C-alpha positions in Angstrom: 3.2 -6.2 22.6 0.4 -4.4 24.2 -3.1 -4.0 22.6 -2.6 -0.2 22.3 0.7 -0.7 20.7 -0.6 -3.3 18.2 -3.6 -1.0 17.4 -1.2 1.9 16.7 0.9 -0.3 14.4 -2.1 -1.5 12.5 -3.3 2.1 12.1 0.0 3.1 10.5 0.4 0.2 8.2 -3.2 -0.5 7.3 -4.3 3.0 6.6 -1.1 5.0 5.7 1.7 2.6 4.8 3.0 4.7 1.8 2.8 8.0 3.8 5.0 6.2 6.5 7.5 4.9 3.9 7.8 8.3 2.2 8.0 10.5 5.3 10.5 8.3 7.1 12.7 8.0 3.9 12.7 11.8 3.3 13.2 12.3 7.0 16.3 10.2 7.1 17.7 11.8 3.9 17.2 15.3 5.4 18.7 14.3 8.7 21.8 13.0 6.8 22.0 16.3 4.9 21.6 18.6 8.0 24.1 16.7 10.1 26.6 16.6 7.3 26.4 20.3 6.4 25.9 21.7 9.9 29.6 22.4 10.4 30.7 22.4 6.8 33.4 24.9 5.9 31.4 26.2 3.0 28.1 26.0 4.8 25.0 24.9 2.9 26.6 25.6 -0.5 28.2 22.2 -0.4 24.8 20.7 -1.0 25.5 21.4 -4.7 29.1 20.3 -4.6 29.1 17.2 -6.8 32.8 17.2 -7.5 34.6 18.1 -4.3 38.3 18.8 -4.4 40.8 17.4 -1.9 40.2 19.1 1.5 36.6 20.1 0.8 33.6 18.7 2.5 34.2 15.7 4.9 32.0 17.5 7.5 34.8 20.0 7.9 36.7 17.4 9.9 37.9 14.7 7.5 40.3 15.0 4.6 38.8 13.3 1.6 40.3 12.3 -1.7 38.0 14.5 -3.7 37.7 14.3 -7.5 40.4 12.8 -9.6 41.9 14.8 -12.5 44.6 13.7 -14.8 46.1 16.4 -17.1 43.0 18.5 -16.2 40.6 15.7 -17.3 38.0 14.5 -14.8 38.0 10.7 -14.1 34.5 9.3 -13.8 33.8 6.6 -11.2 36.7 7.7 -9.0 34.5 8.0 -6.0 35.6 11.3 -4.3 33.9 10.8 -0.8 36.6 8.7 0.8 39.2 9.6 3.4 42.7 9.9 2.2 43.8 7.9 5.3 40.9 5.7 6.3 40.6 4.4 9.8 41.3 0.7 9.8 39.0 0.3 12.8 36.2 2.1 11.0 36.9 0.0 7.9 36.6 -3.2 9.8 33.4 -2.1 11.6 31.9 -1.0 8.3 32.4 -4.4 6.7 31.3 -6.4 9.8 28.1 -4.4 10.1 27.3 -4.7 6.4 27.7 -8.4 6.7 25.5 -8.5 9.7 22.8 -6.5 8.0 23.1 -8.5 4.7 23.0 -11.9 6.3 20.3 -10.9 8.8 18.0 -9.9 6.0 18.7 -13.1 4.1 18.1 -15.1 7.2 14.7 -13.5 7.8 13.7 -14.1 4.2 14.8 -17.7 4.3 13.2 -18.4 7.6 9.8 -17.2 6.3 10.1 -19.1 3.0 11.1 -22.3 4.7 8.3 -22.0 7.3 5.5 -24.6 7.0 3.1 -22.6 9.1 -0.2 -21.5 7.6 0.1 -17.9 8.9 2.9 -17.2 6.3 0.7 -15.5 3.7 -0.1 -12.1 2.3 -1.7 -9.7 4.8 -2.7 -6.1 5.4 -1.0 -6.3 8.8 2.7 -6.3 9.6 3.6 -9.8 10.8 6.6 -11.0 12.9 9.0 -11.0 10.0 8.0 -7.5 9.0 8.7 -6.2 12.5 12.1 -8.1 12.6 13.0 -6.2 9.5 11.8 -2.9 10.9 14.0 -3.4 14.0 17.0 -4.6 12.0 16.8 -1.8 9.4 16.0 0.9 11.9 19.0 -0.1 14.0 21.2 0.0 10.9 20.0 3.4 10.0 21.0 4.7 13.4 24.3 2.9 13.2 25.0 4.5 9.8 24.7 8.0 11.2 26.9 7.3 14.2 29.5 5.4 12.3 29.7 7.9 9.5 30.3 10.8 11.8 33.0 8.9 13.8 34.9 7.2 10.9 33.2 8.8 7.8 33.9 6.0 5.3 31.5 3.4 4.0 32.4 0.5 1.8 33.5 2.8 -1.0 37.2 2.6 0.1 37.2 -1.1 -0.9 34.4 -1.4 -3.5 34.4 0.1 -7.0 31.7 2.6 -7.7 30.6 0.6 -10.7 29.8 -2.3 -8.5 27.5 -0.1 -6.3 25.7 1.2 -9.3 25.5 -2.2 -11.0 23.9 -3.6 -7.9 21.1 -1.0 -8.0 20.4 -1.5 -11.7 20.2 -5.3 -10.8 17.1 -4.4 -8.7 15.5 -2.9 -11.8 16.2 -6.1 -13.8 14.2 -8.3 -11.5 11.5 -5.7 -11.3 11.1 -5.9 -15.1 10.8 -9.7 -15.0 8.3 -9.7 -12.2 6.1 -7.2 -14.1 6.0 -9.3 -17.3 2.5 -10.7 -16.6 0.9 -7.2 -16.7 3.1 -5.0 -19.0 5.1 -7.5 -21.1 8.8 -7.1 -22.0 8.8 -4.3 -24.5 6.1 -2.0 -25.8 3.5 -4.1 -24.0 4.4 -7.3 -25.9 5.8 -10.5 -24.5 3.4 -11.0 -21.6 3.3 -14.3 -19.8 1.0 -15.5 -17.0 2.2 -15.2 -13.4 1.9 -19.0 -13.3 4.8 -19.3 -15.8 7.5 -21.4 -14.2 10.3 -19.0 -14.8 8.4 -15.9 -13.7 7.1 -17.7 -10.6 10.7 -18.8 -9.7 12.0 -15.2 -10.0 9.1 -13.8 -8.1 9.7 -16.3 -5.3 13.5 -15.8 -4.9 14.1 -12.2 -6.2 14.2 -10.9 -2.6 17.8 -12.2 -2.0 19.3 -10.3 -5.0 17.3 -7.1 -4.3 18.4 -7.3 -0.7 22.0 -7.4 -1.9 21.7 -4.3 -4.0 19.8 -2.4 -1.4 22.0 -3.2 1.6 25.3 -2.9 -0.3 24.4 0.6 -1.5 23.2 1.7 2.0 26.6 0.8 3.5 28.6 2.0 0.4 28.2 5.7 0.8 29.2 8.0 3.6 26.5 10.2 5.2 27.5 13.3 3.2 25.3 16.2 2.5 25.1 16.7 -1.2 21.9 16.7 -3.3 23.1 13.4 -4.8 23.5 11.8 -1.3 20.1 13.2 -0.2 18.1 11.7 -3.0 20.3 8.6 -2.9 19.6 7.9 0.8 15.9 8.6 0.2 15.9 6.0 -2.5 17.8 3.5 -0.4 15.3 4.0 2.4 12.4 3.4 0.1 14.0 0.2 -1.1 14.7 -0.8 2.4 11.0 -0.4 3.2 10.3 -2.6 0.2 12.6 -5.3 1.7 10.8 -4.8 5.0 7.2 -5.1 3.9 7.4 -8.5 2.0 4.2 -10.5 2.2 2.5 -7.2 3.2 -0.1 -6.0 0.6 1.8 -2.7 0.1 4.8 -4.7 -1.2 3.1 -5.5 -4.5 1.0 -2.3 -5.0 1.7 -1.5 -8.7 1.9 2.3 -8.2 4.2 2.0 -5.3 6.5 -0.4 -7.2 6.5 1.9 -10.2 7.6 4.8 -8.0 10.6 2.7 -6.8 11.5 1.8 -10.3 11.3 5.3 -11.7 13.0 7.0 -8.7 16.3 6.0 -10.2 15.6 8.4 -13.1 15.0 11.3 -10.6 18.0 10.5 -8.5 20.3 9.8 -11.5 19.2 12.9 -13.4 19.5 15.3 -10.5 22.9 13.9 -9.5 24.3 13.9 -13.1 22.9 17.4 -14.0 24.9 19.2 -11.3 28.1 17.6 -12.7 29.8 18.7 -15.9 30.2 16.2 -18.7 27.9 13.8 -20.5 26.9 11.5 -17.6 23.4 12.9 -17.5 22.8 11.8 -21.1 23.5 8.2 -20.2 21.3 8.1 -17.0 18.5 10.5 -17.9 17.8 9.3 -21.4 18.7 5.6 -20.6 16.2 5.3 -17.7 13.6 7.4 -19.6 13.8 4.9 -22.5 13.2 2.1 -20.1 10.1 3.9 -18.8 8.8 4.6 -22.3 9.3 1.0 -23.8 8.4 -0.9 -20.6 7.2 0.7 -17.4 4.6 3.1 -19.0 2.6 0.1 -20.3 1.2 -0.6 -16.8 -0.3 2.9 -16.8 -3.5 4.3 -18.3 -1.4 6.5 -20.6 -0.5 3.5 -22.7 -4.2 3.0 -23.5 -4.3 6.1 -25.6 -2.4 6.1 -28.9 -2.7 9.8 -29.2 -1.2 10.4 -25.7 1.6 7.9 -26.4 2.3 9.6 -29.7 2.6 13.0 -28.0 4.8 11.6 -25.2 7.2 9.9 -27.7 7.3 13.1 -29.8 8.2 15.1 -26.7 10.9 12.6 -25.8 12.5 12.7 -29.3 12.5 16.5 -29.2 14.1 16.5 -25.8 16.7 14.0 -27.1 17.5 16.2 -30.1 18.0 19.2 -27.8 20.1 17.2 -25.3 22.5 15.9 -28.0 22.5 19.1 -30.0 26.2 19.6 -29.4 27.7 16.2 -30.0 24.9 14.0 -31.7 26.2 11.0 -29.7 22.7 9.4 -29.4 24.2 6.0 -28.8 24.9 7.0 -25.2 21.2 6.8 -24.5 21.2 3.1 -25.4 23.8 2.0 -22.8 21.3 1.4 -20.0 18.4 0.0 -22.0 20.6 -2.5 -23.9 22.4 -3.5 -20.7 19.1 -4.0 -18.8 17.4 -6.0 -21.5 20.5 -8.2 -22.0 20.4 -8.8 -18.3 16.7 -9.5 -18.3 17.1 -12.3 -20.8 20.2 -13.6 -19.0 18.2 -13.8 -15.7 15.3 -15.6 -17.5 17.7 -18.2 -18.9 19.3 -18.7 -15.5 15.8 -19.0 -13.9 14.7 -21.6 -16.5 17.9 -23.7 -16.0 17.5 -23.5 -12.2 13.9 -24.5 -12.3 14.8 -27.4 -14.6 17.5 -28.5 -12.2 15.2 -28.2 -9.2 12.5 -30.3 -10.9 15.1 -33.0 -11.7 16.8 -32.9 -8.3 14.2 -31.8 -5.8 16.4 -33.1 -2.9 19.0 -30.5 -3.8 16.6 -27.6 -4.1 18.1 -25.4 -1.5 21.8 -25.6 -2.6 20.7 -25.3 -6.3 18.7 -22.2 -5.6 21.4 -20.7 -3.5 24.1 -21.3 -6.0 21.9 -20.0 -8.9 21.0 -16.8 -7.0 24.6 -16.1 -5.9 26.2 -16.8 -9.2 23.5 -14.8 -11.2 23.7 -11.9 -8.8 27.5 -11.7 -9.1 27.5 -12.1 -12.8 24.8 -9.5 -13.4 26.4 -7.0 -10.9 29.9 -7.3 -12.4 28.5 -7.2 -16.0 26.5 -4.0 -15.3 29.5 -2.5 -13.5 31.7 -3.0 -16.5 29.0 -1.6 -18.8 28.5 1.5 -16.7 32.0 2.2 -15.4 34.2 0.4 -18.0 36.3 -1.2 -15.3 36.3 -2.3 -11.7 39.1 -0.1 -10.5 39.3 1.7 -7.2 41.3 4.8 -7.7 43.8 5.4 -4.8 46.6 7.0 -6.8 45.7 10.6 -6.1 
């Protein structure tokens, strides 16, 4: 790498890393949207088409399943953006490329963690592993556009939508655990030092589970042009940047991490609001409750009792308005209860794994791998069942 090139790289990631992350993420999301709607039959109106019918969308070239209705009733989690007759070649390529992306990320993470060299440390510069991630993820972003416009389908033809959503919420679970030292577990209580064995263990190995949630979702969706896909791909790109910049100082900036955590509220709310039904009550109120009982306690707002009182009053007023027609307030608790159950499950698994590693240090690698894989699978499936109610892939319409 030339001196000029190195200087340019340092200028970008030393002075404006977050600007780079945001601009490239929004840029990719907009590119996905423009390319998808350019030849759409209904032009740019499909941007707001959250429940396409059979024959709609699909870039005007592919026949997609569309939304599922039984006796006039809409079926949630029957993912509409799938081809009726998927290409077997495209399907195989999609899975092979996902596996390459997934295992390549894990390999880079493991290679760094197992390295004994002293230069493996936190830095304000992008180091060799960061650049490997940049090249890997950049290549996969380009692949996604090309593959999507040739074959359309992502992994959605073989993976239930609940699994995709569960893997995203999984990322938020580990984020809550990692932040325990400075914002506690609930209402600012339950803080533990970063040196705590369980928290340290989760901090050290959380990257593998978060990589799974990020990469799976990136390859799950087709590069469609709805508002939900736009903000979804922006979010996925932001998370991909977070997987790229590990051991770079931007990775643990609290404001940046809080943006990544709360973006799911923005994405979930905007996506649910353009759909009929009660889905928005689950996602909007659920993720807002998580913010108000946990994430807000790392901000200066939590230092003022008066401001917190005003914020909680506004939330209760908003909840009263949102449930004015059905009073089903319990829907707002689905996500908070699920997340906190998973948080404590992960803490228990972390404690047991740490205990096993201390007793059998020679088996550290297989123990950690088995623990990470089993916990990730259990949490993802559990969250999928909570959110979707089943793991079914609807191909009967």
